[in-house]
C-alpha positions in Angstrom: -1.9 0.4 -17.1 -4.4 3.1 -16.4 -3.2 6.3 -14.8 -5.8 5.9 -12.1 -5.6 8.5 -9.3 -7.2 6.1 -6.9 -4.3 3.7 -7.3 -2.1 6.0 -5.3 -4.3 8.6 -3.7 -7.5 6.8 -2.6 -5.8 3.7 -1.2 -3.7 5.8 1.1 -6.5 7.3 3.1 -9.7 6.7 1.0 -11.2 9.9 2.3 -10.5 12.2 -0.6 -13.2 12.6 -3.3 -12.5 13.8 -6.8 -15.0 16.4 -7.7 -16.1 16.4 -11.3 -15.0 19.5 -13.2 -17.7 21.6 -14.9 -18.4 20.4 -18.4 -19.9 22.2 -21.4 -23.2 20.5 -20.7 -23.3 21.7 -17.1 -22.4 25.2 -17.9 -24.7 27.9 -19.2 -24.2 29.4 -22.7 -22.7 32.4 -21.0 -20.1 30.2 -19.4 -19.3 28.5 -22.7 -19.1 31.8 -24.6 -18.3 34.4 -21.9 -18.8 37.4 -24.3 -22.0 36.3 -25.8 -25.6 36.0 -24.6 -27.5 32.7 -24.6 -29.5 33.6 -27.6 -26.3 34.2 -29.6 -25.0 30.7 -28.9 -26.1 29.1 -32.1 -24.8 32.0 -34.3 -21.4 31.8 -32.5 -21.3 28.1 -32.8 -22.2 28.2 -36.5 -19.3 30.7 -37.1 -16.9 28.4 -35.3 -18.1 25.4 -37.3 -17.6 27.4 -40.5 -14.0 28.1 -39.3 -13.5 24.5 -38.7 -14.7 23.5 -42.1 -12.5 26.2 -43.6 -9.6 24.7 -41.8 -10.3 21.2 -43.1 -10.5 22.7 -46.7 -7.1 24.3 -46.1 -5.7 20.9 -45.4 -5.9 20.6 -41.6 -7.0 17.2 -40.3 -10.6 17.0 -39.0 -9.1 16.5 -35.6 -7.0 19.6 -35.7 -9.8 21.8 -36.9 -12.2 20.2 -34.3 -9.6 20.8 -31.6 -9.5 24.5 -32.5 -13.2 24.6 -32.1 -13.0 22.7 -28.9 -10.5 25.3 -27.5 -12.9 28.1 -28.5 -15.7 26.3 -26.6 -13.5 26.2 -23.5 -12.8 22.4 -23.5 -9.5 21.0 -22.4 -7.4 20.4 -25.5 -5.0 17.4 -25.4 -1.3 18.5 -25.5 -0.6 15.9 -28.2 -2.7 17.9 -30.7 0.3 19.3 -32.7 1.5 15.8 -33.5 -1.9 14.9 -34.8 -2.2 17.8 -37.3 0.0 16.4 -40.0 -2.3 14.0 -41.8 -5.8 12.7 -42.0 -6.0 9.2 -40.7 -8.0 6.5 -42.4 -10.4 6.0 -39.5 -11.6 8.5 -37.0 -9.8 8.5 -33.6 -11.8 8.4 -30.4 -10.9 12.0 -29.8 -12.3 13.1 -33.1 -15.5 11.2 -32.5 -15.9 12.7 -29.0 -15.2 16.2 -30.2 -17.9 15.9 -32.9 -20.3 14.4 -30.4 -19.8 17.2 -27.9 -20.6 19.8 -30.6 -24.0 18.2 -31.0 -24.6 17.7 -27.3 -23.6 21.2 -26.3 -25.7 22.8 -29.0 -28.8 20.8 -27.9 -28.4 21.6 -24.2 -27.4 25.2 -24.6 -30.6 26.1 -26.6 -33.4 26.4 -24.0 -31.1 25.0 -21.3 -32.7 23.1 -18.5 -30.2 22.3 -15.8 -31.1 19.5 -13.5 -29.7 17.7 -10.4 -30.4 14.1 -11.0 -28.8 11.8 -8.3 -28.2 8.2 -7.6 -30.2 7.0 -4.6 -28.5 4.3 -2.4 -30.7 1.9 -0.3 -29.5 -0.6 2.3 -32.0 -3.4 2.9 -32.0 -6.2 5.4 -34.3 -9.0 6.3 -36.1 -8.5 9.6 -34.0 -11.0 11.5 -30.6 -9.5 10.5 -28.8 -6.3 11.2 -27.0 -4.3 8.6 -23.4 -5.5 7.8 -20.7 -4.0 10.1 -19.6 -0.5 9.0 -22.0 -0.4 6.1 -22.3 3.4 5.9 -18.6 4.1 5.7 -17.8 1.2 3.5 -20.6 1.9 1.0 -19.6 5.6 0.9 -16.0 4.6 0.0 -17.1 2.0 -2.6 -19.5 4.2 -4.4 -17.1 7.2 -4.3 -14.5 4.8 -5.8 -17.0 3.8 -8.5 -17.9 7.4 -9.2 -14.2 8.2 -9.7 -13.8 5.2 -12.0 -16.6 6.5 -14.2 -15.1 10.1 -14.1 -11.6 8.8 -14.9 -12.9 6.9 -17.9 -15.1 9.7 -19.2 -12.1 12.0 -18.9 -9.9 9.5 -20.7 -12.4 9.3 -23.6 -12.5 13.1 -23.8 -15.8 13.9 -22.3 -14.4 15.5 -19.1 -15.0 14.2 -15.6 -18.7 13.4 -16.0 -19.9 10.8 -13.6 -22.8 9.7 -11.3 -24.0 12.1 -8.7 -24.3 10.9 -5.1 -26.6 12.5 -2.5 -24.6 13.9 0.3 -25.4 15.7 3.6 -23.9 18.9 4.8 -21.0 17.0 6.3 -20.2 15.4 3.0 -21.4 11.9 3.9 -23.3 9.9 1.4 -27.0 9.6 2.2 -28.3 6.0 2.7 -32.0 4.9 2.9 -32.3 2.0 5.3 -35.1 -0.5 4.8 -36.1 -3.5 7.0 -37.7 -6.4 5.1 -41.0 -8.0 6.0 -39.7 -11.6 6.3 -36.6 -13.4 7.6 -33.3 -14.3 5.9 -34.6 -17.8 5.0 -37.5 -16.4 3.1 -35.5 -14.4 0.4 -33.4 -15.5 -2.5 -31.8 -14.3 -5.8 -35.1 -14.1 -7.7 -36.7 -11.8 -5.1 -35.3 -8.5 -6.5 -38.8 -7.0 -7.3 -40.2 -8.2 -4.0 -37.3 -6.4 -2.1 -37.8 -3.3 -4.3 -41.5 -3.2 -3.4 -40.5 -3.3 0.3 -38.3 -0.2 -0.3 -41.0 1.9 -2.0 -42.7 3.3 1.1 -39.4 4.4 2.7 -38.3 6.2 -0.5 -41.8 7.7 -0.9 -41.6 9.1 2.6 -38.4 10.8 1.6 -40.1 12.3 -1.4 -38.5 9.9 -3.9 -40.5 8.1 -6.6 -38.3 5.1 -7.3 -40.1 4.5 -10.6 -38.6 7.8 -11.9 -35.2 7.7 -10.3 -32.0 5.7 -10.5 -31.2 3.6 -7.4 -28.9 0.9 -6.1 -30.4 -1.6 -3.5 -27.7 -3.3 -1.3 -29.1 -6.4 0.4 -27.8 -8.2 3.4 -28.2 -11.7 2.0 -24.6 -12.7 2.1 -22.8 -14.9 4.6 -19.2 -14.1 5.7 -17.2 -16.1 8.2 -14.3 -13.9 9.3 -12.5 -16.8 11.0 -12.9 -19.5 8.4 -12.7 -16.8 5.6 -15.7 -18.3 3.8 -18.2 -16.3 1.7 -21.5 -17.1 0.0 -24.6 -15.2 -0.9 -28.1 -15.5 -2.3 -28.7 -11.8 -3.2 -30.4 -10.5 -6.3 -27.5 -9.5 -8.6 -28.9 -7.8 -11.7 -30.1 -4.4 -13.0 -32.0 -2.6 -15.6 -32.9 1.0 -16.6 -32.3 3.9 -19.0 -31.7 7.6 -18.9 -34.9 8.3 -17.0 -34.4 5.8 -14.1 -33.3 2.3 -13.2 -32.6 -0.1 -10.4 -29.5 -2.2 -9.6 -29.6 -4.9 -7.0 -26.3 -5.7 -5.2 -25.1 -7.2 -2.0 -23.2 -5.8 0.9 -20.9 -7.8 3.3 -18.4 -6.7 6.0 -15.3 -7.7 4.0 -16.2 -5.6 1.0 -14.2 -2.4 1.1 -12.0 -0.5 -1.3 -9.3 -0.7 1.4 -9.1 -4.5 0.6 -8.6 -4.1 -3.1 -4.8 -4.2 -3.0 -4.6 -7.3 -0.7 -3.2 -10.5 -2.3 -3.7 -12.2 1.1 -5.5 -13.8 2.8 -6.9 -16.4 0.5 -10.6 -16.8 1.0 -13.2 -19.4 -0.1 -15.8 -17.8 -2.3 -18.9 -20.0 -2.9 -18.9 -19.1 -6.6 -15.3 -18.3 -7.5 -13.4 -20.8 -5.2 -10.1 -20.0 -3.6 -9.2 -16.4 -4.4 -7.4 -13.5 -2.6 -9.4 -11.1 -0.6 -8.4 -8.4 -3.1 -9.7 -10.3 -6.0 -12.9 -11.0 -4.1 -13.3 -7.3 -3.7 -12.5 -6.6 -7.4 -15.3 -9.0 -8.3 -18.0 -7.6 -6.1 -17.1 -3.9 -6.2 -16.7 -4.3 -10.0 -20.1 -6.0 -10.0 -21.5 -2.9 -8.3 -20.0 -0.7 -11.1 -21.2 -3.1 -13.8 -24.8 -3.4 -12.6 -24.9 0.3 -12.0 -24.0 0.6 -15.8 -27.1 -1.4 -16.6 -29.2 0.8 -14.3 -27.9 3.7 -16.3 -28.9 2.0 -19.6 -25.7 0.4 -20.7 -25.8 -3.0 -22.5 -23.2 -5.7 -22.3 -20.2 -5.6 -24.5 -16.7 -7.0 -24.8 -13.3 -5.4 -25.4 -11.9 -5.6 -28.9 -8.3 -7.0 -29.1 -6.9 -3.5 -29.5 -8.9 -2.2 -26.6 -7.9 -5.1 -24.3 -4.2 -4.6 -25.1 -4.5 -0.9 -24.2 -7.1 -0.8 -21.4 -8.0 -4.3 -20.1 -11.5 -5.7 -19.9 -14.7 -3.8 -20.7 -16.6 -3.0 -17.6 -19.9 -4.0 -19.2 -18.3 -7.4 -20.3 -15.9 -9.3 -18.0 -14.6 -6.0 -16.5 -16.8 -6.6 -13.4 -14.2 -9.2 -12.4 -11.1 -7.3 -13.2 -12.1 -4.0 -11.6 -9.0 -2.3 -9.9 -6.9 -5.4 -10.4 -4.1 -3.1 -11.5 -3.5 -2.1 -7.9 -2.4 -5.7 -7.2 -0.3 -5.8 -10.4 -2.5 -8.5 -11.9 -3.7 -6.8 -15.1 -4.8 -3.6 -16.7 -8.2 -3.4 -14.9 -11.5 -2.3 -16.4 -12.5 0.4 -18.8 -15.5 2.0 -20.5 -15.8 1.7 -24.3 -16.4 4.7 -26.5 -19.9 3.3 -27.1 -20.5 3.4 -23.3 -19.1 6.9 -23.2 -21.3 8.2 -26.0 -24.4 7.0 -24.2 -23.4 8.1 -20.7 -22.4 11.6 -21.9 -26.1 12.4 -22.5 -27.4 10.7 -19.3 -28.9 13.4 -17.1 -26.7 12.5 -14.2 -23.6 12.9 -16.3 -24.7 15.9 -18.3 -26.4 17.9 -15.5 -29.3 18.6 -17.9 -32.8 17.3 -17.8 -33.8 18.9 -21.1 -36.1 16.5 -23.0 -35.4 13.8 -20.5 -38.9 12.3 -20.7 -39.5 13.2 -24.4 -39.9 10.2 -26.8 -37.0 9.6 -29.1 -37.2 8.8 -32.8 -34.4 8.1 -35.3 -34.4 7.2 -39.0 -31.7 5.6 -41.1 -31.5 6.3 -44.8 -29.1 5.8 -47.7 -27.6 2.7 -45.9 -25.0 0.8 -47.7 -23.2 -2.4 -46.5 -19.9 -3.0 -48.2 -17.6 -6.0 -47.6 -13.9 -5.2 -47.4 -11.6 -6.2 -50.3 -10.4 -9.2 -48.4 -14.0 -10.2 -47.5 -13.2 -10.5 -43.8 -14.9 -7.3 -42.6 -17.4 -4.8 -43.8 -18.3 -1.1 -43.6 -21.7 0.3 -43.0 -22.5 3.8 -44.1 -25.6 5.8 -44.1 -27.4 8.9 -42.9 -29.1 9.3 -39.6 -31.6 11.9 -38.3 -33.3 12.0 -34.9 -35.4 13.8 -32.5 -33.8 14.8 -30.1 -30.6 15.0 -32.3 -28.3 12.0 -32.5 -24.8 12.7 -31.3 -23.4 9.1 -31.4 -23.9 5.9 -33.4 -22.6 2.7 -31.8 -22.5 -0.7 -33.4 -22.5 -3.9 -31.3 -21.1 -6.8 -33.3 -22.7 -9.7 -31.4 -21.8 -13.3 -32.4 -24.1 -16.1 -31.6 -23.7 -17.6 -28.1 -22.5 -16.0 -24.9 -25.6 -13.8 -24.6 -24.6 -10.3 -25.5 -21.4 -10.4 -23.4 -19.4 -11.2 -26.6 -20.5 -8.0 -28.5 -17.5 -6.0 -29.7 -18.2 -2.3 -30.3 -17.5 0.3 -32.9 -18.7 3.8 -32.6 -18.8 7.2 -34.4 -20.5 10.6 -34.4 -22.6 11.7 -37.3 -21.5 14.6 -39.5 -23.6 17.7 -39.8 -25.5 16.2 -42.7 -26.2 13.1 -40.6 -23.8 10.8 -42.5 -21.8 8.3 -40.6 -19.5 5.3 -41.1 -19.1 2.2 -39.0 -16.0 0.1 -39.8 -17.0 -3.4 -38.6 -13.9 -5.4 -38.4 -13.7 -7.2 -35.0 -15.6 -10.2 -36.4 -15.7 -13.7 -34.9 -15.2 -16.5 -37.5 -17.5 -19.4 -37.8 -20.7 -17.9 -36.3 -23.9 -16.1 -37.3 -24.1 -12.7 -35.7 -26.1 -9.6 -35.3 -25.1 -6.0 -35.7 -27.1 -3.9 -33.2 -27.0 -0.2 -34.2 -27.7 2.1 -31.3 -28.4 5.8 -31.9 -27.5 7.9 -28.9 -29.8 10.9 -28.5 -28.8 14.1 -26.8 -31.5 13.7 -24.1 -30.0 10.4 -23.0 -32.4 8.2 -24.9 -31.5 5.6 -27.5 -33.0 4.1 -30.7 -31.9 0.6 -31.7 -31.9 -1.6 -34.8 -30.6 -5.1 -35.2 -29.6 -6.8 -38.4 -28.0 -10.2 -39.0 -24.8 -11.2 -40.8 -22.8 -14.4 -40.8 -19.1 -15.2 -40.7 -17.7 -18.4 -42.2 -15.1 -20.6 -40.6 -12.4 -19.0 -42.8 -13.5 -15.5 -41.7 -15.4 -14.6 -44.9 -18.4 -12.4 -44.0 -21.8 -12.7 -45.6 -23.9 -9.5 -45.3 -26.6 -10.4 -47.7 -29.2 -10.8 -44.9 -28.3 -7.3 -43.6 -28.5 -5.9 -47.1 -31.9 -7.4 -47.6 -33.1 -6.0 -44.3 -32.0 -2.5 -45.1 -33.5 -2.8 -48.5 -36.9 -3.4 -46.8 -36.8 -0.4 -44.6 -38.9 1.8 -46.8 -41.3 -1.0 -47.5 -41.8 -1.8 -43.8 -42.2 1.9 -43.0 -45.0 2.1 -45.5 -46.6 -1.1 -44.1 -46.3 0.3 -40.6 -48.1 3.5 -41.4 -50.8 1.7 -43.3 -49.8 3.0 -46.7 -50.4 -0.2 -48.7 -50.2 1.7 -52.0 -46.7 2.9 -51.3 -45.7 -0.5 -50.1 -47.1 -2.1 -53.2 -45.2 0.4 -55.4 -41.9 -0.6 -53.7 -42.8 -4.3 -54.1 -43.6 -3.8 -57.8 -40.2 -2.1 -58.3 -38.4 -5.4 -57.5 -38.2 -8.1 -60.1 -41.4 -10.1 -60.0 -39.6 -13.4 -59.7 -37.1 -12.2 -57.2 -36.9 -13.0 -53.5 -37.6 -9.4 -52.4 -40.9 -9.4 -54.3 -42.0 -12.8 -52.9 -41.3 -11.8 -49.3 -43.0 -8.4 -49.8 -46.1 -10.1 -51.3 -46.3 -12.5 -48.4 -46.1 -9.7 -45.9 -48.8 -7.7 -47.6 -51.1 -10.7 -47.9 -50.5 -11.6 -44.2 -51.1 -8.1 -43.0 -54.3 -7.8 -45.1 -55.6 -11.1 -43.9 -56.3 -12.3 -47.4 -53.9 -15.2 -47.6 -54.8 -18.0 -49.9 -54.7 -21.3 -47.9 -55.7 -24.9 -48.4 -56.8 -27.5 -45.9 -53.9 -29.9 -45.6 -56.1 -32.9 -45.5 -57.8 -31.8 -48.8 -54.7 -30.8 -50.8 -54.4 -32.2 -54.3 -52.5 -35.5 -54.5 -50.2 -33.7 -57.0 -49.1 -31.4 -54.2 -45.9 -33.0 -52.8 -44.8 -30.2 -50.6 -47.1 -27.9 -48.7 -45.7 -24.9 -46.6 -47.5 -25.1 -43.3 -48.1 -21.4 -43.3 -50.1 -21.9 -46.5 -52.3 -24.6 -44.8 -55.6 -23.7 -43.1 -55.2 -24.1 -39.3 -58.0 -25.7 -37.3 -56.8 -23.6 -34.3 -54.4 -20.8 -34.0 -53.7 -19.0 -30.7 -50.6 -17.0 -29.6 -49.5 -15.5 -26.3 -49.1 -12.0 -27.5 -50.8 -9.9 -30.3 -52.5 -12.0 -33.0 -51.6 -15.0 -35.1 -49.5 -14.1 -38.1 -48.1 -16.1 -41.1 -45.1 -15.4 -43.2 -44.3 -12.3 -41.2 -44.0 -11.0 -37.6 -46.8 -8.7 -36.4 -44.4 -5.8 -35.7 -42.6 -3.2 -37.6 -39.6 -5.5 -38.1 -41.8 -8.0 -39.9 -39.1 -9.9 -41.7 -38.5 -13.5 -40.6 -34.8 -13.2 -39.7 -32.9 -15.5 -37.5 -29.3 -16.8 -37.2 -28.1 -14.7 -40.1 -30.8 -15.8 -42.5 -34.0 -14.3 -43.9 -36.8 -16.9 -44.3 -39.6 -16.5 -46.8 -42.2 -18.4 -44.9 -43.0 -19.1 -41.2 -45.5 -19.1 -38.4 -45.4 -16.5 -35.6 -45.9 -18.4 -32.3 -45.3 -16.1 -29.3 -45.4 -18.4 -26.2 -47.6 -19.8 -25.1 -49.1 -20.8 -28.5 -50.8 -23.6 -30.4 -51.3 -24.1 -34.1 -53.4 -27.2 -34.8 -53.8 -28.7 -38.3 -56.0 -31.5 -39.6 -53.7 -33.4 -42.1 -55.9 -36.4 -42.5 -53.1 -39.0 -42.4 -52.1 -38.0 -45.9 -48.6 -36.6 -45.3 -45.3 -38.3 -44.5 -42.8 -35.8 -43.1 -42.7 -32.5 -41.3 -39.5 -30.5 -41.7 -38.4 -27.0 -40.7 -36.6 -25.0 -38.0 -37.8 -23.3 -34.9 -36.4 -20.6 -32.7 -36.5 -16.9 -31.9 -35.9 -14.1 -34.5 -33.1 -11.6 -34.2 -34.0 -9.6 -31.2 -32.9 -9.0 -27.6 -34.3 -11.3 -24.9 -36.8 -14.1 -24.7 -36.5 -17.9 -24.4 -38.9 -20.5 -25.8 -39.4 -24.3 -25.9 -41.0 -25.8 -29.1 -43.2 -28.9 -29.1 -44.8 -30.9 -31.9 -47.6 -33.3 -31.1 -49.0 -36.0 -33.4 -52.5 -37.1 -32.5 -51.8 -35.9 -28.9 -48.5 -37.8 -28.7 -45.3 -35.7 -28.2 -43.2 -36.1 -31.3 -40.6 -33.4 -30.7 -39.4 -31.1 -27.9 -36.7 -28.6 -28.5 -34.1 -27.4 -26.1 -34.6 -24.0 -24.5 -33.9 -21.5 -27.4 -33.0 -17.9 -27.2 -32.7 -15.1 -29.8 -31.0 -16.1 -33.1 -30.9 -19.8 -32.0 -32.4 -22.3 -34.3 -33.1 -26.0 -34.0 -33.8 -28.1 -37.1 -36.5 -30.9 -37.1 -37.3 -33.6 -39.5 -40.3 -35.7 -38.2 -42.1 -38.8 -39.4 -45.9 -37.9 -39.6 -47.1 -40.9 -41.7 -50.6 -41.8 -40.7 -51.0 -38.8 -38.4 -54.4 -37.1 -38.5 -54.0 -34.1 -36.2 -50.7 -32.2 -36.0 -50.2 -29.6 -33.2 -47.3 -27.1 -33.1 -47.0 -25.6 -29.6 -44.6 -23.2 -27.8 -43.9 -22.8 -24.1 -42.0 -20.1 -22.3 -38.5 -21.0 -21.3 -39.3 -21.1 -17.6 -38.7 -17.4 -17.0 -42.1 -16.0 -18.1 -43.1 -15.1 -21.6 -41.7 -11.6 -21.9 -40.2 -11.2 -25.4 -40.9 -14.9 -26.2 -41.4 -14.3 -30.0 -41.2 -18.0 -30.9 -41.3 -18.7 -34.6 -41.6 -21.8 -36.8 -39.3 -21.1 -39.7 -40.3 -22.6 -43.1 -42.2 -25.6 -41.7 -43.5 -27.8 -44.5 -45.3 -31.1 -45.0 -44.1 -33.4 -47.7 -44.9 -36.7 -49.3 -43.8 -38.9 -52.2 
């Protein structure tokens, strides 16, 4: 169970606030090195790093040598250090990763330091026919202080010190709230109205000198209903969030019974419109945990799930199911919630957590090279090694192992820090059997930004992992870079280095032809009778329209041009961003249309696929998301006009990169 100070201290009176201790990122170089000047920082650091390397060569573990350096930097050194000096472990510990990451972070922020005071802005909104929930100021202060302490506790546990969100307070120490009255009545608002409510908040924030588009904020709405006599709760509040290190918004609800004072209460039992019969304490865990979870999204954190070893030690990951287990340990019902190392690496550089705004709005770039994907001896896991370089520097590399289904809530995480030469290793062993999956690699930059790549793999029912698709994707990195910068000569040289009859060369040739617009196509109605199978991407369309960018065949019109979905690389396909139509005159000369449809490996998007034959609907897919495929095999005998169409999934067409994978006409 977590050694949470709030378990004992803050439930007694709930007035004490834990003040984050200064960290290396919030101190000046003179504070980190009291006897040096700021311009000597790098020289002093380099000397210490040399000492650390020397220690490693003398047989000290990387952790022991790093801890000596950490002590010299003025960081708190764990008292367990002597027990860890004896031997080098097979895999890095979290403390080793954090110590290495902090070296990179502190070096970046100390050179040309730019301290900043980024804060979380808290907004209370109500419809015009309702007041604010009873006691909202005091309760929200307690809840957000509780959440700030949770983040501080977790960052400290990971080894980053007590870095956390920064609340705006007045001279008396009270959290500042911005109160907004909506333009319409309670009946006029619902869960989809987050942006509408946010727009109504903009003038109030602007009058206070706050540009909500450049800040991080939480909007608490009074769109819940609580009956204190019948103990019945329901709500229709927006309940989501998004953002990054530069700013973000989380939408949440407030209600009179939500209060950290109620977290320990196993009674009374209430009726929650979504969760049924639950204790008042669990109700508060769910919704205060939801505040902490959605705040994580506003800070830029993605979903993830605890690995088995993490769950046994710490409970549920906050950015997974941990929004429902928050503080459950105070009721003796579990271990509660925690932040993963991947979360911590990203948050450590967030301007609110670091106290630095250096490079906050600078673009980020990262490059992976020398990548190798190696299955384990038992074939049930794999290791990814490589070298990473970035601007601003990369202090952490996180891997999200995301099996198909469950959105990204099921993504287990692995994380490391790059060595001085940029080399890193991700040991990918929490795999889910029987599912295709995606490895999302996230580079955490020292200014708080991130760069992301996603590559597919698959795991058989017996647990055997297939990384061939990932290997192929990494093999194409140099080729795709050349294509992206318009260096067709370099791309052609890479293509020609592959065996001419190999899969890589065929895919590369198709991408180059598609990009150049010089594909060789044939009208399906006029194809030679000897042609028994015709890839539809090689047929001449009578009409081709897409909802974003331009029509593309056998590649995607973006840097990640490979046709990858559900753990497979497809050689042929038709890009069909919703809403789209691809119409072909086939002259009644073909018998079947076969293929798959879906979205490529990516984040977000939902599409419905439709095939019409002479205007009659022949096929309609279910609503498909990223990495989801649906197979079709259709009778088109006698059909003269074939139309392949896509529709958005009912939520707009953002990221709706629909794709027809290897559709082909056939006949006997």
